[in-house]
Backbone bond lengths (Angstrom), bond angles and torsions (degrees), N, CA, C in turn:
res aa  C-N    CA-C-N  psi(-1)  N-CA   C-N-CA  omega(-1)  CA-C   N-CA-C  phi
1 X - - - 1.449 - - 1.518 108.87 -
2 X 1.302 114.78 138.64 1.455 121.53 175.99 1.525 106.11 -140.39
3 X 1.324 116.09 122.34 1.460 120.26 -179.98 1.518 109.78 -138.11
4 X 1.316 115.52 150.10 1.453 121.14 176.16 1.509 109.36 -154.56
5 X 1.295 115.69 159.16 1.451 118.85 179.55 1.509 111.45 -170.82
6 X 1.305 114.15 175.41 1.455 120.42 178.29 1.524 108.11 -148.41
7 X 1.332 115.19 136.10 1.456 120.65 176.94 1.521 108.30 -109.83
8 X 1.322 115.34 126.91 1.460 122.47 179.25 1.526 108.33 -88.81
9 X 1.318 116.95 83.34 1.470 121.56 -172.44 1.518 113.31 -70.67
10 X 1.327 118.53 -20.68 1.462 120.87 -179.47 1.530 112.47 -84.05
11 X 1.323 117.68 -12.69 1.468 121.15 -178.84 1.523 111.06 -90.45
12 X 1.340 116.70 153.81 1.472 119.41 173.71 1.531 109.78 -59.33
13 X 1.301 116.23 145.76 1.463 125.24 179.74 1.528 112.29 70.20
14 X 1.330 118.13 -2.56 1.471 123.87 176.22 1.540 112.94 45.89
15 X 1.324 117.57 61.01 1.465 120.19 -178.09 1.534 111.85 -56.29
16 X 1.323 114.88 135.07 1.460 121.44 177.98 1.519 106.38 -124.12
17 X 1.315 116.33 113.84 1.459 122.68 178.67 1.519 108.43 -100.82
18 X 1.316 116.11 133.36 1.464 121.59 178.70 1.518 108.94 -134.48
19 X 1.307 116.05 145.42 1.460 122.39 171.89 1.523 107.01 -135.21
20 X 1.307 115.61 154.40 1.459 117.56 -179.56 1.503 112.78 -166.15
21 X 1.315 113.22 169.35 1.456 121.71 178.47 1.526 106.75 -143.85
22 X 1.313 116.24 124.10 1.462 122.57 175.91 1.518 108.08 -119.95
23 X 1.321 116.36 134.24 1.463 120.50 177.42 1.514 108.39 -136.66
24 X 1.311 115.20 132.76 1.458 120.69 174.44 1.520 108.02 -125.59
25 X 1.306 115.69 146.09 1.459 120.15 -171.50 1.519 113.40 -67.56
26 X 1.291 113.29 148.71 1.453 122.39 170.34 1.514 107.75 -117.95
27 X 1.302 116.55 176.84 1.459 121.52 -179.54 1.521 108.63 -95.23
28 X 1.335 116.60 112.50 1.462 119.60 -176.79 1.529 113.27 -80.55
29 X 1.345 117.21 -9.46 1.466 120.57 177.31 1.529 109.28 -144.45
30 X 1.334 117.79 82.77 1.458 120.94 -177.02 1.529 114.05 -63.88
31 X 1.322 118.34 -13.74 1.467 120.48 -176.88 1.533 113.62 -92.61
32 X 1.345 118.62 -0.52 1.470 119.92 -175.24 1.533 114.24 -88.18
33 X 1.333 117.97 0.96 1.459 121.01 177.14 1.518 114.48 82.86
34 X 1.328 118.60 -0.59 1.467 122.38 177.54 1.518 108.75 -119.18
35 X 1.320 115.64 120.86 1.467 120.92 -179.41 1.525 108.51 -87.23
36 X 1.326 117.29 112.42 1.457 121.81 -174.77 1.523 113.41 -105.77
37 X 1.306 117.89 8.57 1.456 121.12 179.44 1.520 109.81 -71.52
38 X 1.329 116.08 135.01 1.459 121.10 173.49 1.519 108.37 -53.32
39 X 1.317 116.94 131.77 1.463 120.74 179.43 1.520 108.95 -105.24
40 X 1.307 116.05 117.41 1.456 123.09 -178.12 1.526 108.54 -83.89
41 X 1.300 116.41 80.26 1.468 124.94 -168.45 1.527 114.77 -39.71
42 X 1.280 119.54 -96.36 1.464 122.41 -172.09 1.526 109.66 -125.01
43 X 1.292 116.62 71.86 1.454 119.75 -177.54 1.522 109.36 -136.23
44 X 1.288 115.98 179.05 1.455 121.43 176.08 1.516 108.98 -113.05
45 X 1.314 117.12 151.23 1.456 120.75 179.10 1.519 111.43 -82.12
46 X 1.303 118.70 -16.62 1.453 120.40 -170.17 1.528 115.54 -57.12
47 X 1.323 121.33 -41.71 1.469 117.55 178.53 1.522 113.17 -60.83
48 X 1.326 116.99 -24.41 1.452 120.86 -176.71 1.523 112.19 -99.58
49 X 1.300 117.15 -31.85 1.458 121.15 -177.55 1.519 108.34 -147.80
50 X 1.307 116.24 109.75 1.454 119.47 -178.27 1.524 112.47 -75.07
51 X 1.303 117.14 -15.96 1.461 123.94 173.47 1.526 104.89 -107.95
52 X 1.325 117.92 93.99 1.469 121.34 -164.91 1.531 115.74 -83.22
53 X 1.325 117.06 60.46 1.466 118.85 174.36 1.524 110.58 -95.38
54 X 1.317 117.00 0.48 1.458 122.23 175.53 1.526 107.91 -146.11
55 X 1.311 116.02 168.13 1.463 119.71 175.42 1.533 108.25 -137.81
56 X 1.323 117.58 -158.90 1.463 120.85 -175.76 1.527 113.86 -90.79
57 X 1.318 117.43 13.02 1.461 120.65 -179.06 1.534 109.54 -98.44
58 X 1.337 116.60 122.73 1.460 123.08 178.28 1.526 112.70 57.82
59 X 1.331 116.82 46.84 1.465 118.86 -179.77 1.517 112.41 -132.70
60 X 1.320 114.09 155.70 1.458 124.73 166.77 1.519 105.90 -123.07
61 X 1.309 117.25 127.69 1.464 122.25 -176.92 1.519 108.55 -129.49
62 X 1.314 116.28 107.31 1.454 122.97 174.44 1.524 106.33 -99.67
63 X 1.342 117.59 124.43 1.461 118.23 -173.93 1.520 112.59 -139.33
64 X 1.333 113.67 158.76 1.460 123.45 170.92 1.519 106.83 -131.45
65 X 1.321 115.48 144.27 1.461 120.29 -175.42 1.526 109.34 -141.36
66 X 1.325 115.61 144.04 1.455 122.30 173.54 1.518 108.05 -128.69
67 X 1.323 116.35 126.37 1.463 122.41 177.15 1.526 107.58 -117.08
68 X 1.330 116.00 130.59 1.465 122.60 178.16 1.523 109.34 -124.73
69 X 1.325 116.09 144.58 1.470 121.41 178.75 1.532 108.48 -127.14
70 X 1.340 117.16 81.28 1.462 120.33 -179.22 1.531 112.60 -61.69
71 X 1.326 116.56 -34.31 1.464 122.15 177.35 1.536 106.59 -127.63
72 X 1.330 117.21 92.22 1.468 120.12 -174.67 1.528 112.65 -52.69
73 X 1.336 114.58 133.17 1.458 120.39 -179.87 1.518 114.20 81.61
74 X 1.339 117.57 -8.79 1.470 120.42 -178.72 1.519 113.78 -125.18
75 X 1.346 117.27 -40.99 1.457 120.30 -174.21 1.531 109.98 -131.94
76 X 1.329 115.48 124.42 1.469 121.94 177.23 1.517 108.66 -128.36
77 X 1.320 116.51 131.19 1.460 123.85 175.72 1.524 107.50 -112.80
78 X 1.328 116.71 138.19 1.464 120.44 180.00 1.522 108.72 -139.93
79 X 1.312 115.99 134.23 1.457 120.73 174.36 1.524 108.64 -131.64
80 X 1.327 115.73 138.63 1.461 122.75 -178.64 1.518 109.52 -129.99
81 X 1.313 115.70 150.69 1.459 122.65 167.10 1.526 106.07 -129.69
82 X 1.325 116.19 125.31 1.461 122.71 -179.31 1.526 109.51 -118.99
83 X 1.303 116.16 133.90 1.470 122.31 172.53 1.525 105.14 -108.84
84 X 1.323 117.04 109.42 1.460 121.97 -170.04 1.525 109.86 -112.67
85 X 1.325 114.08 127.63 1.462 122.14 177.47 1.521 108.60 -129.74
86 X 1.300 116.26 158.67 1.456 119.81 171.41 1.526 107.98 -80.67
87 X 1.316 116.89 140.61 1.462 121.15 179.24 1.531 110.75 -67.21
88 X 1.326 116.21 -37.12 1.468 121.78 179.60 1.526 109.56 -130.58
89 X 1.319 117.03 122.55 1.466 121.68 -178.58 1.525 112.42 -66.32
90 X 1.330 117.80 -26.60 1.463 120.93 -178.92 1.513 113.95 -80.84
91 X 1.314 117.50 -8.78 1.460 122.28 -179.48 1.528 108.98 -94.10
92 X 1.316 116.42 -176.51 1.463 122.24 -178.01 1.527 112.21 -91.27
93 X 1.328 115.20 162.73 1.463 123.59 167.86 1.520 104.40 -91.67
94 X 1.327 116.08 111.12 1.460 121.34 -175.19 1.521 110.96 -95.20
95 X 1.318 114.54 144.41 1.454 121.62 175.30 1.514 109.17 -136.90
96 X 1.300 116.23 168.42 1.457 121.17 -179.77 1.506 110.89 106.29
97 X 1.323 115.01 164.52 1.461 119.27 -175.51 1.518 112.93 -129.74
98 X 1.309 117.67 20.90 1.451 119.16 173.48 1.506 113.73 108.52
99 X 1.326 113.82 -171.94 1.468 122.09 -170.54 1.524 112.02 -58.39
100 X 1.318 115.27 119.72 1.455 121.28 173.07 1.517 110.87 -145.53
101 X 1.315 117.97 -0.60 1.445 121.77 -179.39 1.540 108.63 -137.31
102 X 1.309 116.02 152.78 1.468 120.33 -176.56 1.519 112.94 -79.50
103 X 1.306 117.06 -30.84 1.465 120.78 -177.94 1.528 109.80 -129.02
104 X 1.296 114.98 158.35 1.463 118.94 172.42 1.510 113.34 101.76
105 X 1.310 116.15 -122.63 1.464 121.76 -167.15 1.518 114.22 -86.01
106 X 1.305 119.48 -2.99 1.457 123.01 -176.52 1.531 110.14 60.64
107 X 1.312 116.90 22.85 1.459 120.99 176.38 1.514 115.43 85.97
108 X 1.329 117.70 5.95 1.459 121.41 177.45 1.519 109.10 -126.25
109 X 1.313 115.67 145.49 1.456 120.87 175.27 1.511 108.89 -136.63
110 X 1.312 116.20 158.54 1.458 120.18 178.60 1.514 111.08 -133.45
111 X 1.322 115.67 141.17 1.452 121.78 176.98 1.523 108.52 -119.01
112 X 1.315 117.84 145.88 1.472 119.95 178.55 1.525 111.36 -61.31
113 X 1.316 115.98 144.17 1.466 121.02 -179.68 1.522 112.08 -86.65
114 X 1.332 116.46 -14.25 1.458 119.80 -176.24 1.519 112.06 68.45
115 X 1.335 116.40 19.02 1.457 120.06 -178.89 1.518 113.69 79.98
116 X 1.333 116.77 10.90 1.464 121.26 -178.55 1.524 110.68 -107.17
117 X 1.327 116.60 162.72 1.461 122.56 176.19 1.523 112.81 -115.53
118 X 1.322 119.27 -23.45 1.464 122.99 -174.35 1.524 110.32 -73.28
119 X 1.334 117.34 102.16 1.461 120.81 -178.16 1.522 111.31 -86.08
120 X 1.339 118.30 -61.50 1.467 119.27 -176.59 1.521 111.12 -171.93
121 X 1.324 114.05 165.03 1.461 122.26 165.43 1.515 105.83 -114.80
122 X 1.325 116.21 128.25 1.459 122.38 -176.88 1.517 109.12 -116.51
123 X 1.325 116.63 127.47 1.464 122.61 174.25 1.522 107.15 -120.11
124 X 1.333 116.25 132.70 1.461 117.94 -179.03 1.517 112.83 -146.14
125 X 1.324 114.19 166.33 1.460 123.38 -179.79 1.511 107.93 -142.76
126 X 1.320 116.63 135.94 1.466 120.30 174.74 1.520 109.31 -133.08
127 X 1.323 114.46 150.99 1.458 123.09 179.23 1.523 107.19 -130.42
128 X 1.317 115.91 126.61 1.465 121.94 179.09 1.529 107.35 -120.84
129 X 1.341 116.35 119.95 1.462 120.97 -176.23 1.525 110.31 -127.52
130 X 1.314 116.61 122.75 1.464 122.13 176.51 1.524 108.31 -88.87
131 X 1.334 115.85 102.66 1.463 121.12 179.87 1.524 109.03 -67.83
132 X 1.305 115.78 -46.07 1.462 125.16 176.01 1.532 106.03 -139.90
133 X 1.323 119.25 167.02 1.470 119.25 178.17 1.532 113.01 -57.83
134 X 1.311 118.04 -24.03 1.467 122.68 -176.88 1.525 113.60 -106.98
135 X 1.344 117.53 2.41 1.463 121.47 -174.45 1.525 108.72 -139.95
136 X 1.340 116.37 124.62 1.466 119.36 178.12 1.525 111.06 -135.42
137 X 1.313 114.27 154.71 1.465 122.91 176.52 1.525 107.60 -119.20
138 X 1.317 115.40 139.27 1.455 120.80 179.79 1.520 108.10 -134.93
139 X 1.315 116.41 126.36 1.457 121.17 177.44 1.517 110.67 -121.28
140 X 1.319 115.27 144.22 1.464 120.95 -178.11 1.516 109.72 -140.55
141 X 1.338 115.73 140.78 1.459 121.48 168.48 1.527 107.30 -141.41
142 X 1.319 114.96 132.23 1.462 120.80 178.78 1.517 110.13 -136.47
143 X 1.302 115.67 144.97 1.466 120.80 178.27 1.524 108.13 -128.51
144 X 1.317 116.24 126.46 1.456 122.76 178.93 1.520 109.76 -106.15
145 X 1.312 115.60 127.55 1.451 123.27 174.92 1.521 106.09 -99.79
146 X 1.319 117.21 104.56 1.456 121.41 -172.96 1.511 113.79 -69.52
147 X 1.334 114.50 143.77 1.460 121.67 176.43 1.524 110.69 -97.81
148 X 1.312 116.63 -161.40 1.463 122.53 -175.22 1.525 112.77 -61.02
149 X 1.334 117.82 -35.04 1.473 120.26 179.00 1.528 110.10 -64.42
150 X 1.320 117.35 -45.48 1.466 121.95 179.84 1.525 110.28 -65.63
151 X 1.325 117.06 -45.15 1.469 120.38 -179.65 1.518 111.85 -63.45
152 X 1.321 118.22 -25.82 1.455 121.17 177.17 1.518 113.44 -75.37
153 X 1.328 117.05 -14.17 1.467 121.68 -178.22 1.520 112.31 -109.41
154 X 1.315 117.10 -38.43 1.466 121.69 -174.67 1.522 111.34 -117.25
155 X 1.326 115.51 154.61 1.464 120.61 178.94 1.524 110.91 -68.94
156 X 1.330 117.29 -36.34 1.459 121.19 177.82 1.513 110.72 -94.51
157 X 1.322 115.42 171.02 1.465 117.74 -179.32 1.527 112.63 -128.14
158 X 1.339 117.21 19.08 1.461 119.69 179.55 1.523 109.44 -145.81
159 X 1.328 114.39 153.25 1.464 120.09 178.31 1.522 108.83 -150.72
160 X 1.321 115.77 149.53 1.456 122.28 177.84 1.517 108.88 -128.07
161 X 1.315 115.50 138.66 1.463 121.84 175.37 1.522 107.87 -128.63
162 X 1.321 115.97 133.15 1.466 120.93 176.06 1.520 107.83 -139.73
163 X 1.319 116.15 143.52 1.455 120.18 176.14 1.526 110.36 -156.58
164 X 1.323 114.23 161.36 1.461 122.70 174.96 1.517 107.05 -125.65
165 X 1.307 115.08 137.02 1.460 121.31 -178.93 1.522 107.73 -123.02
166 X 1.310 116.52 134.03 1.462 122.09 176.25 1.522 107.10 -116.25
167 X 1.333 116.42 126.58 1.448 120.90 -177.62 1.523 110.57 -122.80
168 X 1.332 114.77 128.44 1.454 121.76 173.92 1.513 107.76 -113.17
169 X 1.319 117.46 131.01 1.471 122.25 177.03 1.509 108.85 -114.89
170 X 1.303 115.55 145.14 1.454 120.00 176.38 1.521 110.02 -66.48
171 X 1.335 117.83 125.88 1.476 119.90 -179.55 1.521 112.49 -67.66
């Protein structure tokens, strides 16, 4: 992982620009009997990808992010663009976020890449608003433009996810 950024604290809304690159290993020779793909043990994908159609297994994620705070402590806007590729074309496109079931996949699944690496470009926007110190609203919308890996699995090549989250904290 390599990330960097700068926050313009003297400007209104305190713009914070970030760029980064995350890469996790894939298996470059699935036929050799040794699985070399990074295993994302017991974690969630959400801190890394709010639209969870991929995780940290066999991926390269080049991203840019802008965070704005029009009302400091109350309102935060965030937009990201991710360019996601598979680290190894011969490995699988992995999804899931870990253990949530007693039997079966252990919370992870893999789809064939079709020999491709281009997974998707993801653009998203989130809004976090603190209504009160103990009550917040969070909205998210993300759109994924599928690449060759996605087109090899699904008839369509795009997907959108949107949700609203309401959080109450004990005062």
